[in-house]
VMD Tcl script that draws the C-alpha trace (Angstrom):
set ca {
  {-3.85 -24.29 21.23}
  {-0.27 -22.53 21.97}
  {0.18 -24.40 18.80}
  {-2.49 -22.64 17.04}
  {-1.46 -19.17 18.77}
  {1.76 -19.83 17.12}
  {0.25 -19.99 13.76}
  {-1.12 -17.68 13.62}
  {1.52 -14.81 15.40}
  {3.89 -16.41 12.75}
  {0.84 -14.94 9.87}
  {0.00 -12.58 11.40}
  {3.77 -10.67 11.03}
  {3.75 -12.22 6.91}
  {0.85 -9.86 6.44}
  {2.41 -6.92 8.68}
  {5.40 -7.94 5.99}
  {3.60 -8.37 2.98}
  {2.07 -4.69 3.76}
  {5.56 -3.03 3.57}
  {6.74 -5.07 0.68}
  {3.50 -3.50 -0.79}
  {4.66 0.01 0.37}
  {7.96 -1.03 -1.03}
  {6.44 -1.35 -4.19}
  {4.35 1.52 -5.29}
  {7.68 3.44 -2.89}
  {9.21 1.98 -6.34}
  {6.31 2.63 -9.19}
  {6.58 6.26 -7.65}
  {9.59 6.62 -8.52}
  {9.75 4.94 -11.77}
  {6.35 7.43 -12.58}
  {8.04 10.39 -10.92}
  {11.35 10.77 -11.97}
  {12.59 7.85 -14.82}
  {9.48 8.32 -17.39}
  {10.11 11.75 -17.87}
  {13.05 11.86 -18.47}
  {13.08 9.19 -21.12}
  {11.33 11.01 -23.11}
  {9.83 14.53 -24.62}
  {7.24 15.18 -22.15}
  {6.18 17.61 -19.76}
  {7.06 16.05 -16.36}
  {4.62 17.78 -14.05}
  {1.84 15.13 -14.23}
  {4.13 12.13 -14.19}
  {5.27 13.84 -11.29}
  {2.16 14.12 -9.09}
  {0.99 10.34 -10.44}
  {4.81 9.70 -8.47}
  {4.25 11.47 -5.81}
  {0.30 9.54 -4.93}
  {2.35 6.51 -5.40}
  {4.40 7.78 -2.61}
  {0.83 8.30 -0.80}
  {-0.18 4.95 -1.61}
  {2.95 3.75 0.11}
  {3.04 6.12 3.62}
  {-0.88 4.26 3.09}
  {0.30 1.00 2.46}
  {2.94 1.76 5.64}
  {0.24 3.49 8.20}
  {-2.54 0.73 7.79}
  {-0.12 -2.66 7.90}
  {1.40 -1.28 11.35}
  {-2.13 -0.66 13.19}
  {-3.81 -3.77 11.31}
  {-1.20 -5.64 13.17}
  {-0.80 -4.07 16.00}
  {-5.32 -4.36 16.29}
  {-4.42 -8.36 16.08}
  {-1.80 -8.96 18.17}
  {-3.76 -7.13 20.28}
  {-7.19 -8.98 19.76}
  {-4.77 -12.14 20.50}
  {-3.56 -11.49 23.20}
  {-7.70 -11.15 24.18}
  {-8.37 -13.28 22.90}
  {-10.29 -11.90 20.47}
  {-10.66 -12.20 16.84}
  {-9.63 -8.64 14.69}
  {-11.62 -7.83 11.62}
  {-10.71 -5.18 9.46}
  {-11.50 -1.96 8.94}
  {-14.04 -0.92 6.22}
  {-12.20 2.18 5.87}
  {-8.86 1.44 6.16}
  {-9.83 -1.25 3.16}
  {-12.03 1.58 1.38}
  {-9.48 4.31 1.90}
  {-6.91 1.53 0.09}
  {-8.96 0.40 -2.58}
  {-10.06 3.54 -3.59}
  {-6.57 5.30 -3.71}
  {-4.88 2.25 -5.70}
  {-8.10 2.51 -8.24}
  {-7.85 6.79 -8.32}
  {-3.94 6.07 -9.17}
  {-5.07 2.35 -11.52}
  {-6.95 5.50 -14.01}
  {-4.23 7.91 -13.59}
  {-2.28 5.55 -15.29}
  {-3.85 4.59 -17.61}
  {-5.01 8.89 -19.01}
  {-1.53 9.10 -18.66}
  {-0.71 5.87 -20.92}
  {-3.02 6.91 -23.17}
  {-3.08 10.49 -23.77}
  {0.41 10.71 -23.56}
}
mol new
graphics top color blue
foreach p $ca { graphics top sphere $p radius 0.5 }
foreach p [lrange $ca 0 end-1] q [lrange $ca 1 end] { graphics top cylinder $p $q radius 0.2 }
display resetview
């Protein structure tokens, strides 16, 4: 039983690190979309800056959701229970990512 608990805790840590990697990726996209892309061409800056701010917000959501999930799973492990992913957390991340994907497509094809 102890080995299974250790493996589960390590899996929880790896999952938390994945949330953080996603946050760093979203932050890199925020910088690229908000600062680099508008300076490469003759385009109106504000739509790209707004898109960059959206990706920065997604990065914050990843960090907050990741730490909340990590702590919830650790608490459940201590109690010998299971902690399913909250539907509202999944919907929040998916909704924000979906909106940003559509906005990115709009900027790519309209500009």
